[in-house]
C-alpha atoms as one frame of an Amber mdcrd trajectory, in Angstrom:
protein
  -0.016  -0.007   0.023   1.495   3.380  -1.007   1.487   6.140   1.625  -1.092
   8.792   0.918   1.519  11.535   1.201   3.553   9.826  -1.672   0.327   9.634
  -3.802  -0.435  13.343  -3.255   3.104  14.442  -3.965   3.325  12.211  -7.011
   0.082  13.487  -8.505   0.965  17.121  -7.821   4.301  16.656  -9.484   2.685
  14.821 -12.439   0.193  17.546 -12.995   2.561  20.452 -12.817   5.408  18.750
 -14.726   3.190  17.505 -17.567   1.405  20.782 -17.943   4.708  22.713 -18.126
   6.116  20.150 -20.626   3.016  20.428 -22.893   3.363  24.139 -22.898   7.090
  24.152 -23.426   6.955  21.495 -26.067   3.967  22.889 -27.888   6.023  24.106
 -30.928   7.633  20.644 -31.192   4.257  19.015 -30.869   2.837  21.128 -33.715
   5.857  20.307 -35.938   5.566  16.634 -35.300   1.854  16.713 -35.992   2.520
  18.365 -39.383   5.112  15.818 -40.266   2.913  12.944 -39.319  -0.020  14.437
 -41.300   2.206  14.989 -44.312   3.793  11.589 -44.427   1.300   9.307 -42.748
  -2.029  11.149 -43.162  -4.946  11.297 -40.787  -5.583  10.742 -37.927  -2.482
  12.381 -36.506  -3.096  10.922 -33.107  -3.248   7.196 -32.434  -5.768   6.108
 -29.869  -5.952   2.685 -28.226  -7.622   1.037 -25.248  -5.165   0.242 -22.486
  -5.444  -1.005 -18.933  -5.093   1.646 -16.303  -5.320   1.705 -12.541  -6.985
  -1.410 -11.167  -7.393  -2.570 -14.738  -9.857   0.086 -15.712  -9.577   0.797
 -19.484  -8.720   4.177 -20.837  -7.690   5.607 -24.249  -4.021   6.285 -24.628
  -2.929   9.069 -26.967   0.251   8.748 -29.077   1.402  10.243 -32.391   0.667
   7.941 -35.281   3.778   6.116 -36.446   2.410   3.636 -39.033   0.716   4.108
 -42.349  -2.602   2.458 -43.533  -1.034   0.487 -46.353  -3.127  -2.520 -47.343
  -2.832  -5.570 -49.567  -4.942  -6.181 -52.605  -7.730  -7.677 -50.475  -7.901
  -4.524 -48.345  -6.112  -6.031 -45.316  -3.557  -3.978 -43.394  -0.020  -4.987
 -44.140   2.143  -6.290 -41.335   3.650  -3.714 -38.959   7.197  -3.985 -40.479
   5.804  -2.851 -43.831   3.753   0.113 -42.407   6.465   1.447 -40.176   8.527
   3.757 -42.444  11.367   6.141 -41.787   9.208   8.758 -40.026   7.592   6.135
 -37.797  10.997   4.592 -36.827  12.374   8.036 -36.130   9.398   8.943 -33.842
   9.770   5.608 -31.953  13.516   5.695 -31.608  13.361   9.157 -29.978  10.087
   8.300 -28.057   8.489  11.349 -29.698   5.367   9.338 -30.428   4.762   9.103
 -26.645   4.499  12.876 -26.116   0.681  13.144 -26.441   0.490  10.725 -23.554
   1.239  13.790 -21.394  -2.386  14.670 -21.917  -3.305  11.332 -20.335  -1.077
  12.373 -17.320  -2.905  15.697 -16.990  -6.285  13.855 -17.096  -5.126  11.555
 -14.225  -5.217   8.438 -16.350  -1.448   7.963 -16.283   1.535   9.141 -14.363
   4.936  10.260 -15.699   6.417   7.079 -14.052   4.827   3.728 -13.669   4.348
   0.392 -15.459   3.757   0.984 -19.118   0.043   0.595 -19.956  -0.532  -2.595
 -21.918  -3.335  -3.543 -24.247  -6.567  -4.015 -22.416  -6.961  -7.430 -23.960
  -3.888  -8.591 -21.980  -5.500  -8.005 -18.672  -7.097 -11.428 -18.261  -3.840
 -13.173 -19.221  -1.881 -11.917 -16.161  -0.953 -14.176 -13.289  -1.951 -13.024
  -9.817   1.513 -11.606  -9.228   1.658  -9.914 -12.640  -1.738  -8.319 -11.901
  -0.116  -6.305  -9.157   1.245  -3.939 -11.880  -2.250  -2.615 -11.972  -2.108
  -1.315  -8.411  -0.514   1.925  -9.547  -1.198   4.386 -12.372   0.536   3.319
 -15.636   3.442   5.540 -16.645   4.801   7.281 -19.733   8.067   5.622 -18.696
   8.839   3.025 -16.055  11.407   0.723 -14.419  11.191  -1.778 -17.212  11.800
   0.934 -19.833  15.138   1.830 -18.306  16.126  -1.774 -17.839  15.826  -3.110
 -21.318  12.797  -1.362 -22.769  11.298  -3.642 -25.424  14.270  -5.895 -25.720
  13.508  -8.064 -22.672  11.172 -10.977 -22.185   7.626 -10.466 -21.078   8.343
 -12.284 -17.775  11.261  -9.897 -17.161   9.034  -6.864 -17.859   6.432  -8.024
 -15.448   9.071  -8.767 -12.808  10.445  -5.237 -13.199   6.973  -3.655 -13.057
   6.068  -5.574  -9.811   9.435  -4.581  -8.342   8.570  -1.001  -9.015   5.138
  -1.382  -7.375   6.873  -2.843  -4.224   9.547  -0.066  -4.106   8.066   3.047
  -5.652   9.142   6.392  -4.164   9.643   9.970  -5.407  13.396   9.339  -5.382
  13.019   6.294  -7.558  10.642   8.183  -9.926  13.254  10.907 -10.380  15.990
   8.316 -10.973  13.787   6.625 -13.610  13.115   9.918 -15.429  16.809  10.685
 -15.587  17.614   7.143 -16.809  14.849   7.456 -19.389  16.520  10.523 -20.922
  19.791   8.554 -21.091  17.997   5.537 -22.699  16.365   7.708 -25.318  19.599
   9.435 -26.203  21.326   6.177 -26.611  18.324   4.704 -28.460  18.562   1.505
 -26.393  16.055  -1.286 -26.455  13.662   0.308 -29.002  12.833  -2.997 -30.690
  12.890  -6.559 -29.524  15.224  -8.623 -31.710  13.243  -9.869 -34.789  10.249
  -7.466 -34.159   9.193  -3.958 -35.054   8.770  -3.199 -31.396   8.058  -6.261
 -29.294   6.169  -9.543 -29.585   2.582 -10.029 -28.507   1.830 -11.239 -25.045
  -0.072 -14.516 -25.255  -0.231 -15.453 -21.591   2.070 -17.406 -19.247   3.356
 -20.842 -19.897   1.620 -23.446 -17.864
């Protein structure tokens, strides 16, 4: 159980920092929006249902990074064929994540916490893995600075649960600093053999 003082301080910091970042980065957000519109078309923002606090679904906001290219039958092509130069650039620099600051302002996310996963994964968690839902999901997290996408699902969940057990303002500040270093070095953007990472299909019995 997190101390109420930590929750209050964390939410206050999230609200102030994300608001300041949105204002400060607004010129960059506009430029990215124009680039996405020019090269990838509409919609500029990608919206998807993710699991939030206590597993409640919410709609995450990100910049679109893939095209709508389809085959002759009208089916979307595989991710690796729809993720072009612009999309790779956005993901490598984590610029596609910037609209998620709006989710932070809304209170649906925190700056730091377990990354929000697809809502469809929620029923596949083990009881221990489900503990990642005890805190707000984050724009970045402990798993993101310890391998990002290039670690196994089990390792990701272990790192997320470790964060839940050890979260503090000091740890949050450390994760934010390490996130900047990870982005600069472009570490762990993709899992080997995948555009980003593989799909979670549940735990081995």
